[in-house]
ROMARKOL-621267 format. One record per residue: chain; x, y, z of N, C-alpha, C in turn; residue in one letter. Coordinates in Angstrom, 1 decimal, padded with zeros to 4 digits. Example, Ala and Ser with C-alpha at 12.3 -4.5 7.8 and 13.67 -1.06 7.14 Angstrom:
{r 'A'; {013.2; -005.7; 007.8}; {012.3; -004.5; 007.8}; {013.2; -003.3; 007.8}; 'A'} {r 'A'; {012.8; -002.2; 007.1}; {013.7; -001.1; 007.1}; {012.9; 000.0; 007.9}; 'S'} 
This chain:
{r 'A'; {024.3; 007.2; -010.0}; {024.9; 007.7; -008.8}; {024.5; 006.9; -007.6}; 'X'} {r 'A'; {025.0; 007.3; -006.4}; {024.6; 006.5; -005.2}; {024.3; 007.3; -004.1}; 'X'} {r 'A'; {023.6; 008.4; -004.3}; {023.1; 009.3; -003.2}; {021.8; 009.9; -003.6}; 'X'} {r 'A'; {021.1; 010.2; -002.5}; {019.8; 010.9; -002.6}; {020.0; 012.4; -002.8}; 'X'} {r 'A'; {019.2; 013.1; -003.6}; {019.3; 014.5; -003.8}; {017.9; 015.1; -003.4}; 'X'} {r 'A'; {018.0; 016.1; -002.6}; {016.7; 016.7; -002.1}; {016.1; 017.5; -003.3}; 'X'} {r 'A'; {014.8; 017.2; -003.5}; {014.1; 018.0; -004.6}; {012.9; 018.7; -004.0}; 'X'} {r 'A'; {012.6; 018.5; -002.7}; {011.5; 019.2; -002.1}; {011.7; 019.5; -000.6}; 'X'} {r 'A'; {011.5; 020.6; -000.2}; {011.6; 021.0; 001.2}; {010.4; 020.3; 002.0}; 'X'} {r 'A'; {010.7; 020.1; 003.3}; {009.7; 019.4; 004.1}; {008.3; 020.0; 004.0}; 'X'} {r 'A'; {007.3; 019.1; 004.1}; {006.0; 019.6; 004.1}; {005.5; 019.9; 005.5}; 'X'} {r 'A'; {006.4; 019.7; 006.5}; {005.9; 019.9; 007.9}; {005.1; 018.8; 008.3}; 'X'} {r 'A'; {005.3; 017.6; 007.7}; {004.5; 016.5; 007.9}; {005.3; 015.2; 007.5}; 'X'} {r 'A'; {005.0; 014.1; 008.0}; {005.6; 012.8; 007.6}; {004.8; 012.4; 006.4}; 'X'} {r 'A'; {005.5; 012.2; 005.2}; {004.9; 011.7; 004.0}; {005.0; 010.2; 004.1}; 'X'} {r 'A'; {003.8; 009.5; 004.2}; {003.8; 008.0; 004.5}; {003.4; 007.2; 003.3}; 'X'} {r 'A'; {003.0; 007.9; 002.2}; {002.6; 007.2; 001.0}; {002.7; 008.2; -000.2}; 'X'} {r 'A'; {003.0; 007.7; -001.4}; {003.1; 008.5; -002.6}; {002.4; 007.8; -003.8}; 'X'} {r 'A'; {001.9; 008.6; -004.7}; {001.4; 008.0; -006.0}; {001.6; 009.1; -007.1}; 'X'} {r 'A'; {001.4; 008.6; -008.3}; {001.5; 009.5; -009.5}; {000.2; 009.5; -010.1}; 'X'} {r 'A'; {-000.4; 010.7; -010.4}; {-001.6; 011.0; -011.1}; {-001.4; 012.1; -012.1}; 'X'} {r 'A'; {-001.8; 011.9; -013.3}; {-001.7; 012.9; -014.4}; {-000.3; 013.4; -014.5}; 'X'} {r 'A'; {000.7; 012.5; -014.3}; {002.1; 012.9; -014.5}; {002.7; 013.7; -013.3}; 'X'} {r 'A'; {002.0; 013.8; -012.2}; {002.4; 014.6; -011.1}; {002.6; 013.7; -009.9}; 'X'} {r 'A'; {003.4; 014.0; -008.9}; {003.7; 013.2; -007.7}; {002.8; 013.8; -006.5}; 'X'} {r 'A'; {002.2; 012.9; -005.9}; {001.3; 013.4; -004.7}; {001.9; 012.6; -003.5}; 'X'} {r 'A'; {001.8; 013.2; -002.4}; {002.2; 012.6; -001.1}; {001.1; 012.7; 000.0}; 'X'} {r 'A'; {001.0; 011.7; 000.8}; {-000.1; 011.7; 001.8}; {000.6; 011.9; 003.2}; 'X'} {r 'A'; {000.0; 013.0; 003.9}; {000.6; 013.3; 005.2}; {000.1; 012.4; 006.3}; 'X'} {r 'A'; {000.9; 012.1; 007.2}; {000.5; 011.2; 008.3}; {-000.4; 011.9; 009.3}; 'X'} {r 'A'; {-000.2; 013.2; 009.4}; {-001.1; 014.0; 010.4}; {-002.4; 014.4; 009.7}; 'X'} {r 'A'; {-003.4; 013.6; 010.0}; {-004.8; 013.9; 009.5}; {-004.9; 013.9; 008.0}; 'X'} {r 'A'; {-004.1; 013.2; 007.3}; {-004.3; 013.0; 005.8}; {-004.3; 014.2; 005.0}; 'X'} {r 'A'; {-003.4; 015.1; 005.2}; {-003.2; 016.3; 004.3}; {-002.6; 015.7; 003.1}; 'X'} {r 'A'; {-003.1; 016.3; 001.9}; {-002.7; 015.8; 000.6}; {-001.8; 016.9; 000.0}; 'X'} {r 'A'; {-000.5; 016.4; -000.5}; {000.5; 017.3; -001.1}; {000.8; 016.9; -002.5}; 'X'} {r 'A'; {001.2; 017.9; -003.2}; {001.6; 017.7; -004.6}; {003.0; 018.4; -004.8}; 'X'} {r 'A'; {004.0; 017.6; -005.4}; {005.2; 018.2; -005.7}; {005.1; 019.2; -006.9}; 'X'} {r 'A'; {005.7; 020.4; -006.6}; {005.6; 021.5; -007.6}; {006.5; 021.2; -008.9}; 'X'} {r 'A'; {007.2; 020.2; -008.9}; {008.1; 019.8; -010.0}; {009.5; 020.5; -010.0}; 'X'} {r 'A'; {009.7; 021.3; -008.9}; {010.9; 022.0; -008.8}; {011.6; 021.8; -007.5}; 'X'} {r 'A'; {011.0; 022.3; -006.4}; {011.7; 022.2; -005.1}; {010.9; 022.2; -003.9}; 'X'} {r 'A'; {009.5; 021.9; -004.0}; {008.7; 022.0; -002.8}; {007.4; 021.2; -002.9}; 'X'} {r 'A'; {006.9; 020.8; -001.8}; {005.5; 020.3; -001.7}; {004.5; 021.4; -001.7}; 'X'} {r 'A'; {003.4; 021.3; -002.3}; {002.3; 022.3; -002.1}; {001.1; 021.5; -001.6}; 'X'} {r 'A'; {000.3; 022.2; -000.8}; {-000.9; 021.5; -000.2}; {-002.1; 021.6; -001.2}; 'X'} {r 'A'; {-002.6; 020.5; -001.5}; {-003.8; 020.5; -002.4}; {-005.1; 019.9; -001.8}; 'X'} {r 'A'; {-004.9; 019.4; -000.5}; {-006.1; 019.0; 000.2}; {-005.8; 019.2; 001.7}; 'X'} {r 'A'; {-006.8; 019.8; 002.4}; {-006.6; 020.1; 003.7}; {-006.7; 018.8; 004.6}; 'X'} {r 'A'; {-006.2; 018.9; 005.8}; {-006.3; 017.8; 006.7}; {-007.7; 017.3; 006.9}; 'X'} {r 'A'; {-007.9; 016.0; 006.8}; {-009.3; 015.4; 006.8}; {-009.7; 014.9; 008.2}; 'X'} {r 'A'; {-008.7; 014.9; 009.2}; {-009.2; 014.4; 010.4}; {-009.1; 012.9; 010.7}; 'X'} {r 'A'; {-008.5; 012.2; 009.8}; {-008.3; 010.7; 010.0}; {-006.8; 010.4; 009.8}; 'X'} {r 'A'; {-006.4; 009.4; 010.5}; {-004.9; 009.0; 010.4}; {-004.7; 008.0; 009.4}; 'X'} {r 'A'; {-004.2; 008.2; 008.2}; {-004.0; 007.2; 007.2}; {-002.9; 006.2; 007.5}; 'X'} {r 'A'; {-003.0; 005.1; 006.7}; {-002.1; 004.0; 006.9}; {-000.9; 004.1; 005.9}; 'X'} {r 'A'; {000.3; 003.6; 006.3}; {001.4; 003.5; 005.4}; {001.1; 002.6; 004.2}; 'X'} {r 'A'; {001.5; 003.0; 003.0}; {001.3; 002.3; 001.8}; {-000.2; 002.4; 001.4}; 'X'} {r 'A'; {-001.0; 003.2; 002.1}; {-002.5; 003.1; 001.9}; {-002.9; 004.3; 001.1}; 'X'} {r 'A'; {-002.4; 004.4; -000.2}; {-002.9; 005.4; -001.1}; {-002.6; 004.8; -002.5}; 'X'} {r 'A'; {-003.7; 005.0; -003.3}; {-003.6; 004.5; -004.7}; {-004.3; 005.5; -005.6}; 'X'} {r 'A'; {-004.1; 005.4; -006.9}; {-004.8; 006.2; -007.9}; {-005.7; 005.3; -008.8}; 'X'} {r 'A'; {-006.9; 005.8; -009.0}; {-007.7; 005.1; -010.0}; {-008.4; 006.2; -010.8}; 'X'} {r 'A'; {-008.0; 006.3; -012.1}; {-008.5; 007.4; -012.9}; {-008.0; 008.7; -012.4}; 'X'} {r 'A'; {-009.0; 009.6; -012.1}; {-008.7; 010.9; -011.7}; {-008.9; 011.1; -010.2}; 'X'} {r 'A'; {-009.0; 009.9; -009.5}; {-009.3; 010.0; -008.0}; {-008.1; 009.3; -007.3}; 'X'} {r 'A'; {-007.9; 009.9; -006.1}; {-007.0; 009.3; -005.1}; {-007.7; 008.6; -004.0}; 'X'} {r 'A'; {-007.2; 007.4; -003.6}; {-007.9; 006.7; -002.5}; {-006.9; 006.5; -001.4}; 'X'} {r 'A'; {-007.4; 006.6; -000.1}; {-006.5; 006.3; 001.0}; {-007.3; 005.4; 002.0}; 'X'} {r 'A'; {-006.5; 004.7; 002.8}; {-007.0; 003.8; 003.8}; {-006.7; 004.3; 005.2}; 'X'} {r 'A'; {-007.7; 004.2; 006.1}; {-007.4; 004.7; 007.5}; {-008.4; 004.0; 008.4}; 'X'} {r 'A'; {-008.0; 003.3; 009.5}; {-008.8; 002.8; 010.4}; {-009.8; 001.7; 009.9}; 'X'} {r 'A'; {-009.3; 001.1; 008.8}; {-010.2; 000.0; 008.2}; {-011.2; 000.7; 007.2}; 'X'} {r 'A'; {-011.1; 001.9; 007.0}; {-012.1; 002.6; 006.1}; {-011.4; 002.9; 004.8}; 'X'} {r 'A'; {-012.2; 003.2; 003.7}; {-011.6; 003.7; 002.5}; {-012.2; 005.0; 002.1}; 'X'} {r 'A'; {-011.3; 006.0; 001.8}; {-011.6; 007.3; 001.5}; {-011.2; 007.6; 000.0}; 'X'} {r 'A'; {-011.9; 008.6; -000.5}; {-011.6; 009.0; -001.9}; {-011.4; 010.6; -001.9}; 'X'} {r 'A'; {-010.4; 011.0; -002.5}; {-010.1; 012.5; -002.7}; {-010.4; 012.9; -004.1}; 'X'} {r 'A'; {-011.3; 013.9; -004.3}; {-011.6; 014.4; -005.6}; {-011.4; 015.9; -005.5}; 'X'} {r 'A'; {-010.4; 016.4; -006.1}; {-010.0; 017.8; -006.0}; {-009.5; 018.2; -004.7}; 'X'} {r 'A'; {-009.0; 017.3; -003.9}; {-008.4; 017.6; -002.6}; {-009.3; 017.3; -001.4}; 'X'} {r 'A'; {-010.6; 017.1; -001.6}; {-011.5; 016.8; -000.6}; {-011.8; 015.4; -000.4}; 'X'} {r 'A'; {-011.7; 014.9; 000.9}; {-011.8; 013.4; 001.2}; {-013.3; 013.1; 001.5}; 'X'} {r 'A'; {-013.7; 012.0; 001.0}; {-015.1; 011.5; 001.2}; {-014.9; 010.0; 001.7}; 'X'} {r 'A'; {-015.6; 009.5; 002.7}; {-015.5; 008.2; 003.1}; {-016.4; 007.4; 002.2}; 'X'} {r 'A'; {-015.9; 006.3; 001.6}; {-016.6; 005.4; 000.7}; {-017.0; 004.1; 001.4}; 'X'} {r 'A'; {-016.1; 003.5; 002.1}; {-016.3; 002.2; 002.7}; {-016.0; 002.3; 004.2}; 'X'} {r 'A'; {-017.0; 001.8; 005.1}; {-016.8; 001.8; 006.5}; {-015.8; 000.7; 006.9}; 'X'} {r 'A'; {-015.4; 000.7; 008.2}; {-014.5; -000.3; 008.7}; {-015.2; -001.7; 008.8}; 'X'} {r 'A'; {-014.4; -002.7; 008.5}; {-014.9; -004.0; 008.6}; {-014.4; -004.7; 009.9}; 'X'} {r 'A'; {-013.8; -003.9; 010.8}; {-013.3; -004.4; 012.1}; {-011.9; -004.7; 012.1}; 'X'} {r 'A'; {-011.2; -004.6; 010.9}; {-009.8; -004.9; 010.8}; {-009.2; -003.6; 010.2}; 'X'} {r 'A'; {-007.9; -003.3; 010.5}; {-007.3; -002.2; 010.0}; {-006.7; -002.4; 008.7}; 'X'} {r 'A'; {-007.3; -001.9; 007.6}; {-006.8; -002.0; 006.2}; {-005.6; -001.0; 006.1}; 'X'} {r 'A'; {-004.4; -001.6; 005.7}; {-003.3; -000.8; 005.5}; {-003.0; -000.6; 004.1}; 'X'} {r 'A'; {-002.2; -001.4; 003.4}; {-001.8; -001.2; 002.0}; {-003.0; -001.3; 001.1}; 'X'} {r 'A'; {-003.0; -000.6; 000.0}; {-004.1; -000.7; -001.0}; {-003.4; -000.9; -002.4}; 'X'} {r 'A'; {-004.2; -001.6; -003.3}; {-003.8; -001.8; -004.6}; {-005.0; -001.7; -005.6}; 'X'} {r 'A'; {-004.8; -001.4; -006.8}; {-005.8; -001.6; -007.9}; {-005.4; -002.8; -008.6}; 'X'} {r 'A'; {-006.3; -003.9; -008.7}; {-006.0; -005.1; -009.4}; {-007.2; -005.4; -010.3}; 'X'} {r 'A'; {-007.0; -005.4; -011.6}; {-008.2; -005.6; -012.5}; {-009.1; -004.3; -012.3}; 'X'} {r 'A'; {-010.3; -004.5; -012.1}; {-011.2; -003.4; -011.9}; {-011.5; -003.1; -010.4}; 'X'} {r 'A'; {-010.9; -003.8; -009.5}; {-011.3; -003.7; -008.1}; {-010.1; -003.1; -007.3}; 'X'} {r 'A'; {-010.5; -002.6; -006.1}; {-009.6; -002.1; -005.1}; {-009.5; -003.1; -004.1}; 'X'} {r 'A'; {-008.3; -003.4; -003.7}; {-008.0; -004.4; -002.6}; {-007.2; -003.8; -001.5}; 'X'} {r 'A'; {-007.4; -004.3; -000.3}; {-006.7; -003.9; 000.9}; {-006.2; -004.9; 001.8}; 'X'} {r 'A'; {-005.0; -004.9; 002.2}; {-004.5; -005.9; 003.2}; {-004.7; -005.5; 004.6}; 'X'} {r 'A'; {-005.0; -006.4; 005.5}; {-005.2; -006.0; 006.9}; {-003.9; -006.1; 007.7}; 'X'} {r 'A'; {-003.6; -005.0; 008.4}; {-002.3; -004.8; 009.0}; {-002.3; -004.7; 010.5}; 'X'} {r 'A'; {-003.5; -004.3; 011.0}; {-003.7; -004.2; 012.5}; {-005.1; -004.2; 012.8}; 'X'} {r 'A'; {-005.4; -004.4; 014.1}; {-006.7; -004.5; 014.6}; {-007.6; -005.6; 014.0}; 'X'} {r 'A'; {-008.5; -006.2; 014.8}; {-009.3; -007.3; 014.3}; {-008.4; -008.5; 013.8}; 'X'} {r 'A'; {-008.6; -009.0; 012.6}; {-007.9; -010.1; 012.1}; {-006.9; -009.6; 011.1}; 'X'} {r 'A'; {-005.6; -009.7; 011.4}; {-004.5; -009.2; 010.5}; {-004.2; -010.3; 009.5}; 'X'} {r 'A'; {-003.7; -009.9; 008.4}; {-003.3; -010.8; 007.3}; {-004.3; -011.1; 006.3}; 'X'} {r 'A'; {-005.5; -010.5; 006.4}; {-006.5; -010.8; 005.4}; {-006.3; -010.0; 004.2}; 'X'} {r 'A'; {-007.0; -010.4; 003.1}; {-007.1; -009.6; 001.9}; {-008.6; -009.2; 001.7}; 'X'} {r 'A'; {-008.9; -007.9; 001.6}; {-010.2; -007.4; 001.4}; {-010.3; -006.9; 000.0}; 'X'} {r 'A'; {-011.6; -006.9; -000.5}; {-011.9; -006.3; -001.8}; {-013.1; -005.5; -001.7}; 'X'} {r 'A'; {-013.0; -004.3; -002.2}; {-014.1; -003.3; -002.2}; {-015.3; -003.8; -003.1}; 'X'} {r 'A'; {-016.5; -004.0; -002.5}; {-017.7; -004.3; -003.3}; {-018.3; -003.0; -003.8}; 'X'} {r 'A'; {-018.2; -002.7; -005.0}; {-018.7; -001.4; -005.4}; {-020.2; -001.2; -005.4}; 'X'} {r 'A'; {-021.0; -002.3; -005.3}; {-022.4; -002.3; -005.2}; {-022.9; -001.9; -003.8}; 'X'} {r 'A'; {-022.2; -002.5; -002.9}; {-022.6; -002.3; -001.4}; {-021.7; -001.3; -000.7}; 'X'} {r 'A'; {-020.6; -001.0; -001.4}; {-019.5; -000.1; -000.7}; {-019.2; -000.7; 000.6}; 'X'} {r 'A'; {-018.9; -001.9; 000.7}; {-018.4; -002.7; 001.8}; {-017.2; -003.5; 001.5}; 'X'} {r 'A'; {-016.3; -003.8; 002.5}; {-015.2; -004.7; 002.2}; {-015.7; -006.1; 002.3}; 'X'} {r 'A'; {-015.2; -007.0; 001.4}; {-015.5; -008.4; 001.4}; {-014.1; -009.1; 001.5}; 'X'} {r 'A'; {-014.1; -010.2; 002.4}; {-012.9; -011.0; 002.6}; {-012.7; -011.9; 001.5}; 'X'} {r 'A'; {-011.6; -011.7; 000.7}; {-011.2; -012.6; -000.3}; {-010.2; -013.7; 000.1}; 'X'} {r 'A'; {-009.4; -013.3; 001.2}; {-008.4; -014.4; 001.6}; {-008.2; -014.2; 003.1}; 'X'} {r 'A'; {-008.3; -015.4; 003.8}; {-007.9; -015.4; 005.2}; {-006.5; -015.2; 005.4}; 'X'} {r 'A'; {-006.0; -014.9; 006.7}; {-004.6; -014.8; 006.9}; {-003.8; -016.0; 006.5}; 'X'} {r 'A'; {-002.5; -015.7; 005.9}; {-001.7; -016.8; 005.5}; {-001.3; -017.8; 006.6}; 'X'} {r 'A'; {-000.7; -017.3; 007.7}; {-000.3; -018.1; 008.8}; {000.1; -017.2; 010.0}; 'X'} {r 'A'; {-000.2; -017.7; 011.2}; {000.3; -017.0; 012.4}; {-000.2; -015.6; 012.6}; 'X'} {r 'A'; {-001.2; -015.1; 011.8}; {-001.7; -013.8; 011.9}; {-000.7; -012.7; 011.5}; 'X'} {r 'A'; {000.3; -013.1; 010.6}; {001.2; -012.1; 010.1}; {000.5; -011.0; 009.3}; 'X'} {r 'A'; {000.8; -009.8; 009.6}; {000.1; -008.7; 008.9}; {000.6; -008.5; 007.5}; 'X'} {r 'A'; {-000.4; -008.0; 006.6}; {000.0; -007.6; 005.3}; {000.4; -006.2; 005.3}; 'X'} {r 'A'; {001.7; -005.9; 005.0}; {002.2; -004.6; 005.1}; {002.3; -003.9; 003.7}; 'X'} {r 'A'; {002.5; -004.7; 002.7}; {002.7; -004.2; 001.3}; {002.0; -005.1; 000.3}; 'X'} {r 'A'; {001.5; -004.5; -000.7}; {000.7; -005.2; -001.8}; {001.2; -004.7; -003.1}; 'X'} {r 'A'; {001.1; -005.6; -004.1}; {001.4; -005.3; -005.5}; {000.6; -006.2; -006.4}; 'X'} {r 'A'; {000.3; -005.6; -007.6}; {-000.3; -006.4; -008.7}; {000.8; -006.7; -009.7}; 'X'} {r 'A'; {001.2; -007.9; -009.7}; {002.4; -008.4; -010.6}; {002.1; -009.6; -011.3}; 'X'} {r 'A'; {002.4; -009.7; -012.5}; {002.3; -010.8; -013.4}; {000.9; -011.5; -013.3}; 'X'} {r 'A'; {-000.1; -010.6; -013.2}; {-001.5; -011.1; -013.2}; {-002.0; -011.5; -011.9}; 'X'} {r 'A'; {-001.2; -011.4; -010.8}; {-001.6; -011.9; -009.5}; {-001.4; -010.8; -008.5}; 'X'} {r 'A'; {-002.0; -010.9; -007.3}; {-001.8; -010.1; -006.2}; {-000.8; -010.7; -005.3}; 'X'} {r 'A'; {000.3; -009.9; -004.9}; {001.3; -010.5; -004.0}; {001.3; -009.5; -002.7}; 'X'} {r 'A'; {001.6; -010.2; -001.6}; {001.7; -009.4; -000.3}; {003.0; -009.6; 000.4}; 'X'} {r 'A'; {003.4; -008.6; 001.0}; {004.7; -008.7; 001.8}; {004.2; -008.7; 003.3}; 'X'} {r 'A'; {004.7; -009.7; 004.1}; {004.3; -009.8; 005.4}; {005.2; -009.4; 006.5}; 'X'} {r 'A'; {004.8; -009.4; 007.7}; {005.7; -009.0; 008.8}; {006.8; -009.9; 009.1}; 'X'} {r 'A'; {006.8; -011.1; 008.7}; {007.9; -012.0; 009.0}; {008.8; -012.3; 007.8}; 'X'} {r 'A'; {008.7; -011.4; 006.8}; {009.6; -011.4; 005.6}; {009.0; -012.3; 004.5}; 'X'} {r 'A'; {007.9; -013.0; 004.6}; {007.3; -013.8; 003.6}; {006.8; -013.0; 002.4}; 'X'} {r 'A'; {006.8; -013.6; 001.3}; {006.0; -013.1; 000.1}; {004.9; -014.1; -000.2}; 'X'} {r 'A'; {003.7; -013.6; -000.3}; {002.6; -014.5; -000.6}; {001.8; -014.1; -001.8}; 'X'} {r 'A'; {001.2; -015.1; -002.5}; {000.5; -014.8; -003.7}; {-000.9; -015.2; -003.5}; 'X'} {r 'A'; {-001.9; -014.3; -004.0}; {-003.3; -014.6; -003.9}; {-003.7; -015.5; -005.1}; 'X'} {r 'A'; {-004.3; -016.7; -004.8}; {-004.7; -017.6; -005.9}; {-006.1; -017.3; -006.4}; 'X'} {r 'A'; {-006.8; -016.4; -005.8}; {-008.2; -016.2; -006.1}; {-009.1; -016.6; -005.0}; 'X'} {r 'A'; {-008.6; -017.4; -004.0}; {-009.4; -017.7; -002.9}; {-008.6; -017.8; -001.6}; 'X'} {r 'A'; {-007.2; -017.8; -001.7}; {-006.4; -017.9; -000.5}; {-005.0; -017.4; -000.8}; 'X'} {r 'A'; {-004.2; -017.1; 000.3}; {-002.9; -016.8; 000.2}; {-002.0; -018.1; 000.0}; 'X'} {r 'A'; {-001.0; -018.1; -000.9}; {-000.1; -019.2; -000.9}; {001.4; -018.6; -000.7}; 'X'} {r 'A'; {002.3; -019.4; -000.2}; {003.6; -018.9; 000.0}; {004.4; -018.8; -001.4}; 'X'} {r 'A'; {004.9; -017.6; -001.7}; {005.7; -017.4; -002.9}; {007.2; -017.4; -002.5}; 'X'} {r 'A'; {007.6; -016.9; -001.3}; {009.0; -016.9; -000.8}; {008.9; -016.8; 000.6}; 'X'} {r 'A'; {009.7; -017.7; 001.3}; {009.9; -017.6; 002.8}; {010.8; -016.4; 003.0}; 'X'} {r 'A'; {010.8; -016.0; 004.3}; {011.5; -014.7; 004.7}; {013.0; -014.9; 004.6}; 'X'} {r 'A'; {013.7; -014.0; 003.9}; {015.1; -014.0; 003.9}; {015.6; -013.7; 005.3}; 'X'} {r 'A'; {014.8; -013.0; 006.1}; {015.0; -012.7; 007.4}; {013.7; -012.7; 008.1}; 'X'} {r 'A'; {013.6; -012.2; 009.3}; {012.3; -012.1; 009.9}; {011.8; -010.6; 009.9}; 'X'} {r 'A'; {012.5; -009.9; 009.0}; {012.1; -008.5; 008.9}; {010.9; -008.2; 008.0}; 'X'} {r 'A'; {010.1; -007.3; 008.4}; {008.9; -006.9; 007.6}; {009.2; -006.4; 006.2}; 'X'} {r 'A'; {008.4; -006.9; 005.2}; {008.5; -006.4; 003.8}; {007.7; -005.2; 003.7}; 'X'} {r 'A'; {008.4; -004.0; 003.8}; {007.7; -002.8; 003.8}; {007.2; -002.2; 002.5}; 'X'} {r 'A'; {007.8; -002.7; 001.4}; {007.5; -002.2; 000.1}; {007.7; -003.3; -000.9}; 'X'} {r 'A'; {006.9; -003.3; -002.0}; {007.1; -004.2; -003.1}; {007.0; -003.2; -004.4}; 'X'} {r 'A'; {007.8; -003.6; -005.4}; {007.9; -002.8; -006.6}; {008.2; -003.7; -007.8}; 'X'} {r 'A'; {007.7; -003.4; -009.0}; {008.1; -004.2; -010.2}; {009.1; -003.3; -010.9}; 'X'} {r 'A'; {010.2; -003.9; -011.3}; {011.3; -003.2; -012.1}; {011.8; -004.2; -013.2}; 'X'} {r 'A'; {011.7; -003.7; -014.4}; {012.3; -004.5; -015.5}; {011.8; -005.9; -015.5}; 'X'} {r 'A'; {010.5; -006.1; -015.2}; {009.9; -007.4; -015.2}; {010.1; -008.2; -014.1}; 'X'} {r 'A'; {010.8; -007.8; -013.1}; {011.1; -008.6; -011.8}; {010.4; -007.9; -010.6}; 'X'} {r 'A'; {010.2; -008.7; -009.6}; {009.5; -008.3; -008.4}; {010.6; -008.0; -007.3}; 'X'} {r 'A'; {010.6; -006.9; -006.7}; {011.5; -006.6; -005.7}; {010.8; -006.2; -004.3}; 'X'} {r 'A'; {011.5; -006.5; -003.3}; {011.0; -006.1; -001.9}; {012.0; -005.4; -001.1}; 'X'} {r 'A'; {011.6; -004.5; -000.2}; {012.5; -003.9; 000.6}; {012.0; -004.1; 002.1}; 'X'} {r 'A'; {013.0; -004.6; 003.0}; {012.6; -004.8; 004.3}; {012.9; -003.7; 005.3}; 'X'} {r 'A'; {012.5; -003.9; 006.5}; {012.6; -002.8; 007.5}; {014.0; -002.4; 007.9}; 'X'} {r 'A'; {015.0; -003.3; 007.5}; {016.4; -003.0; 007.8}; {017.1; -002.4; 006.6}; 'X'} {r 'A'; {016.3; -002.2; 005.5}; {016.9; -001.6; 004.3}; {017.5; -002.6; 003.4}; 'X'} {r 'A'; {017.2; -003.9; 003.5}; {017.7; -004.9; 002.6}; {016.8; -004.9; 001.4}; 'X'} {r 'A'; {017.5; -005.0; 000.2}; {016.7; -005.0; -001.0}; {016.8; -006.5; -001.5}; 'X'} {r 'A'; {015.6; -007.0; -001.8}; {015.4; -008.4; -002.2}; {014.8; -008.5; -003.5}; 'X'} {r 'A'; {015.1; -009.6; -004.3}; {014.5; -009.9; -005.6}; {013.9; -011.3; -005.5}; 'X'} {r 'A'; {012.7; -011.4; -006.0}; {012.0; -012.7; -006.0}; {012.5; -013.5; -007.2}; 'X'} {r 'A'; {012.9; -014.7; -007.0}; {013.4; -015.5; -008.1}; {012.4; -016.0; -009.0}; 'X'} {r 'A'; {011.1; -015.7; -008.8}; {010.0; -016.1; -009.7}; {009.4; -017.5; -009.4}; 'X'} {r 'A'; {010.1; -018.1; -008.4}; {009.6; -019.5; -008.0}; {009.2; -019.6; -006.6}; 'X'} {r 'A'; {010.2; -019.5; -005.7}; {010.0; -019.8; -004.3}; {010.9; -019.1; -003.3}; 'X'} {r 'A'; {011.7; -018.2; -003.7}; {012.7; -017.6; -002.8}; {013.0; -016.2; -003.1}; 'X'} {r 'A'; {013.5; -015.5; -002.0}; {014.0; -014.1; -002.2}; {015.5; -014.3; -002.4}; 'X'} {r 'A'; {016.1; -013.3; -003.2}; {017.5; -013.3; -003.4}; {017.9; -011.9; -003.0}; 'X'} {r 'A'; {019.0; -011.8; -002.2}; {019.6; -010.5; -001.8}; {020.3; -009.9; -002.9}; 'X'} {r 'A'; {020.0; -008.6; -003.2}; {020.6; -007.9; -004.2}; {021.4; -006.7; -003.6}; 'X'} 
């Protein structure tokens, strides 16, 4: 089909990130990080009270039985709906989060130095910089673990790949629009930009419009 069907009434909040844990869908509220869960039928239910911090878009992931969220450069963990700060700010705003291997990574999207790739050091509970900005201070808006590597979507439409020490260009921008989301489907990597354009990475060096 070619249309959206509503399956949940409004939570009274902007849902800015979603994840799946234990076969259930969770949503992160923009207003003070309230945590919601879809009841499987027709509504969001609140499972975690507002935490008093403003989360970032794409800044929520699942690791085991815990949900993590990024806000103001910090990393928080929700266990049973209650948020606890794990990692303080490193001076840059961590936006998108991913789990890659055994580590949690965050891309810097605002404040301080944008375009960096941070990794959580579980021994010190601090962010460590694994990659400097790719070019021009373009912010990392989306992240994905794909084909054994970390990929980032930037504000000028570029797709970059983390080599283990730096970002390298995987695809130049099909336009100058921000890559708001990245997803793997049927073995391919897709991106969506801020104008609603759906792009497919050719696996080499370019975006293809689909």
